[in-house]
C-alpha positions, -999 to 999 in steps of 0.1 A, spaced: 154 -61 225 127 -29 237 151 -4 248 145 23 272 127 44 241 105 19 232 94 12 271 84 50 268 67 51 240 48 18 247 45 31 284 30 62 264 6 46 244 -8 20 268 -9 52 294 -36 68 265 -55 43 261 -61 34 295 -68 74 301 -95 70 275 -114 43 285 -113 60 321 -130 85 302 -148 75 283 -161 54 306 -169 84 332 -189 101 304 -208 72 309 -213 70 343 -224 107 339 -246 104 310 -264 79 338 -267 106 366 -290 126 333 -313 95 341 -320 102 373 -360 105 375 -364 102 340 -389 73 323 -368 49 309 -390 28 290 -401 58 276 -363 69 271 -358 26 256 -380 30 236 -368 66 218 -336 53 215 -341 22 197 -361 39 174 -339 61 170 -316 34 158 -349 28 141 -348 -11 156 -379 -24 157 -392 -25 193 -411 -61 185 -377 -76 188 -368 -101 214 -336 -79 222 -354 -46 217 -377 -53 243 -355 -74 265 -334 -31 262 -369 -21 267 -383 -45 298 -355 -35 311 -349 2 313 -386 1 328 -369 -20 361 -341 7 368 -340 24 396 -322 55 407 -303 40 431 -294 19 409 -284 46 384 -266 61 416 -252 22 423 -240 21 386 -223 60 384 -206 55 415 -186 27 401 -180 41 364 -172 65 387 -144 45 411 -136 23 373 -124 59 359 -98 76 390 -85 37 389 -81 42 353 -69 77 348 -43 69 376 -30 37 366 -28 59 327 -11 92 355 16 68 368 26 47 329 34 80 316 50 92 343 66 59 344 57 50 374 69 17 387 42 8 405 12 18 375 38 -5 356 30 -33 385 -9 -26 384 -11 -22 356 3 -60 346 -20 -73 377 -54 -56 365 -46 -63 326 -40 -100 337 -66 -104 360 -87 -100 327 -70 -129 304 -88 -154 322 -122 -136 321 -115 -140 288 -109 -167 277 -134 -180 296 -158 -162 278 -145 -168 241 -150 -205 250 -184 -197 258 -193 -182 229 -166 -171 199 -176 -132 183 -146 -121 168 -154 -84 188 -143 -109 219 -114 -124 198 -100 -90 198 -105 -75 230 -87 -110 244 -59 -102 218 -53 -65 227 -52 -76 266 -29 -97 259 -12 -73 238 -5 -52 261 -5 -70 297 28 -80 273 42 -53 267 44 -40 304 62 -77 306 85 -65 285 90 -33 301 90 -42 331 113 -73 325 139 -42 308 133 -17 342 144 -48 363 169 -64 344 187 -24 343 181 -16 376 198 -57 381 227 -47 364 240 -13 383 230 -32 413 258 -57 406 279 -41 377 
C-alpha cells in the first residue's frame, strides 16, 4: 500500500523528472535560436566532423541535407514549440512538487497519452531505447495512478467515516 510519505516522495521524484525534461527542451529551444542566420549546412558538417563520423555515410548525409533546407522561420517555429512544451512540463513539475491535485491528473493524462504511440513505435521497430522509454513512462503513469487512487480513497474516508 502506498503511504502518504511514499506519495510525497513519488510526486517529488516525478516533479523533478518533469522539470528536468522541461529544462532540457528549453535549452534545446534556445540552442535552436542560436542557429538563426547561420549556415546550417556548414554547422552540420562541423558537427559530423566533431563526432568523427564520415559525411558520406547515409545518416550523416541525410542530416547535412536536412540542415541545408531548414529556414529561420522553421527554427523560430521549433523554438516556440519547445518553449510551450517546456512551460507545460515546468508547470506540471511545480504542481506535482506542491502536491496539487490538478497536476496529478495532468501528469496521468499526459503520460497515458504517449503510451499508445510508444506501443506503436515498439511494434514498428523494437529497440532497447524504445523499450526503456515505454517502461519508464509506464512506471510514471502507474505511480501517479497509485497516488491518485490513494488521494481518492483518503478523501472518500474523510467524507464518509
